[in-house]
N, C-alpha and C positions, 0 to 999 in steps of 0.2 A: 885793543892790548893781550897780543901773545901771549900765553899761560899755560906752562909747564903741570898736571896737575895730578896726584898719585891718589892712590883713597890709601889714608893711613887713620880707620875706623877699629881700633879706638886706640890711641895709647895715654900714658905719663910718662915724664920719668924719672928713674931709682933716682936716689939721690943716697948710693953708699954711705954711711956714718964710722966713720973713726974715731970714732967718743963714748961714752958712759953715758949713763942713761940721761943725766943732764947736760946740757949743752948747746952753743949755739947757731941757728939753723941759718939768719941772719942778723950780721950780727948788730943791737941796737934794738934790735927790733923783734924779731920774735925765738921764741925756743923753747926745745922739748925737753918737757921732766918728766918726773912718777906720776905728776898730771895727767899730763894729757899734754898739745901745742898747745902755747901759752903764746895767743897777740898779744903787740904795742899798745889794744886798751882795754885786756889783763881780760880776757877773756878765753878758758879752756876751748880745742874741742878734741870729744877723748879721740883717740886713734889705735889702730892696730898692734901699732908704734910704741904705742905709751906701755905692751904689756910684758917689755924686752927686749922688744926684737929692734935691732940698731938698723934702721934704713925705713924708705918715706912707703907707705901704701900704695899702691897704686885701684885709682876708684873701680867702680864695675865700669863697663862699656854697657848696660842696659841694653842690650841685647838677649831676648831668654828664646829664642824660639831659633831653626836650622833649617840652614835649605840647602839642597843639590847643587847640585852645575846645571840646571838647563833653572832655577831658582826658581825650582819647584819647592814649597814648604814640604818637612820628613822629621819623622820622630827624630826627637836629640838622641834621645841612647844609643850609644856605642859608634858616633859618629866622629867623637874628638876637638867637636866644634865649639866656637866662642857660650851657642846656648846650651850647650849640655853644662859644661863645670858653670859657668855666671860666676867666675872667681874674681876675685876685688872687693875695697870695702861697698861695702853697702850706700844710699846716698838718705842723707838726712829725709825728711817728712815731716815738715816741709820740705822740700828744696833750696828754692828764692821767696825769701821776707820782698816783698817791695813795701818801701817803705812812704809811697806817698808823694813823693817830692822829686820826680823823677829819676829818682834811681833804687837798683837795686839787687842785696847781696847773694850772693851763691853759698848756701850756706857749706855747698861741698868740699869751699875753697875757702870760704871768707874772705873768695873776690868780691869789691862794687862795680856795680854794669850800667851803665847811662841805660836809664827803659828804652831809651829809641832808640830804634840800631839804623833810622837815618835822619840825625843830627839835620836841621836845618846847618845848610853852608857845609855839608860833610862830605861833597860827591865831588872828592879830589883825583886831581890826575896822576900828581907827584908825593915819593912818601915824603917828601922836604915839608909840602901842603900838607898833608894830613899833622906832622910833627905836629907844623906853624900849626895850625887849627888850634890840637889840644894845646898847645905854648898859650896860643888868646884863651881857650879859657884861663885857664888858668890865673891869669892875668884880669879875667873879669873884662873882658872884651866879648867872648862869645859867652854862651850858656855856659855858666859850671855845678848849678844846684848844693850850688853853697860850700864845696871843699876846691882851694887849689894846690893839688895832687894827682889831675889825673896824667893820664901819658896811653899809649898806643899798645897793649897788649900783644907779649911776644906770639909766638907761634904756640905756645904750650896750654898758656895761661885759655887761646882763644877757641882752641881745639876740646877744651874741658869742657865748652857749654855744649857739645854734642851726643848726643841722642846715638847708639846706634841702631835704635829699633826702630827709629823715623826717620819721614822726611817731607820737604815743602812747610815748612823748613822743618830738618832735622833740629829741634828740640823736647828736651825732655816735655811732656806732659804737666798741661794746668803750668806753662813760665808763662811769664807777665811784660814778657815786652811786645815789645808794640814796632809797627813800620821794619823787617823784616826781612832785608832785601832776598828774593831767595828764586826769581819767575823764572832765571834762565843762569844756563854758563855762565854770562859774563855778572854774578849779582858773587862780588868777589871783595871781599874787605882786607883791610893792611893789617899786618906784622910790623914788627919791630926786632925783626930779626932776619939779618942779610942767608941771602942762597949760597953760601958754599960751594958749592959748581961754578959761579955766576955770580960772583960777587958784585954785579950789576945789579943784578936784583933782592928779594927778597921775598920773603915768605908769605904766601897768604892763603886767605881759605875763600870758598866757595862753599856757597851754603843754597846749590845747585842740587835738589835731590837729595841724596843722602850725605850727605858735605865730604870737602874731600879740602886735602893741599896740593896749591902748586906753587909757582913759581911766580912771581910777575918783576918787569922794569919799576925801576926806580924813580925811572926821569918821565918814565913815562909813555906817550902815545897818543891814541884818538879818544879813550878809553878811559873811562873812571872809576874808579872805587869807593870803593865806602868805606869809612871809619864807628870803630864802635869806646870809646875811651874807656880804660878801666883805675880802677885806685887801691891802693891798698893787695894786702898775701903780702907773701917772703918775697 
């Protein structure tokens, strides 16, 4: 499969809030109150947004070093690079909770992921095949780890796992995930987000090297992509 890739390390979307200190982030599910972000299960995550700032905070990238145009490590002060400022919301410790049942919760985003990054039969040729696989998880045809609300992640959700200080795979140290496909430039994962520059394509994530987003043909070709189901979140 021919893909176009572009390094976007690292980003999270900003959500501008035109409301007071207590508003619905996602109707009927997640609320932001003065006490923090309240998730549907009643748990609360305290962030900078609960101190009166009406926006969704952006997490740190994980990068704490600086490199020049030749790729050499340099001192950070005065460079203006990410490693100098290390701006963003700090990651929780531990970053991940392994539930011991095939699922992992990211304590930064409260998204729950399949622990296995290469589920049996999850190497599929088209976006519809990937969606069908997840639908079969929810129907109990494929293993669903006790949950029936799995979905393909959107581009921002899957990229939220990337640690911009790591490579091979570019995931945070100590992560509990297994079988992450990352050994070649064809190590691509589906997302549910269409690429509006060419609507026959969807965004996909390469786990090769330091991680990058590109776009892949929804109808597929001779190459398979992998899927990494997610549930929960906003």
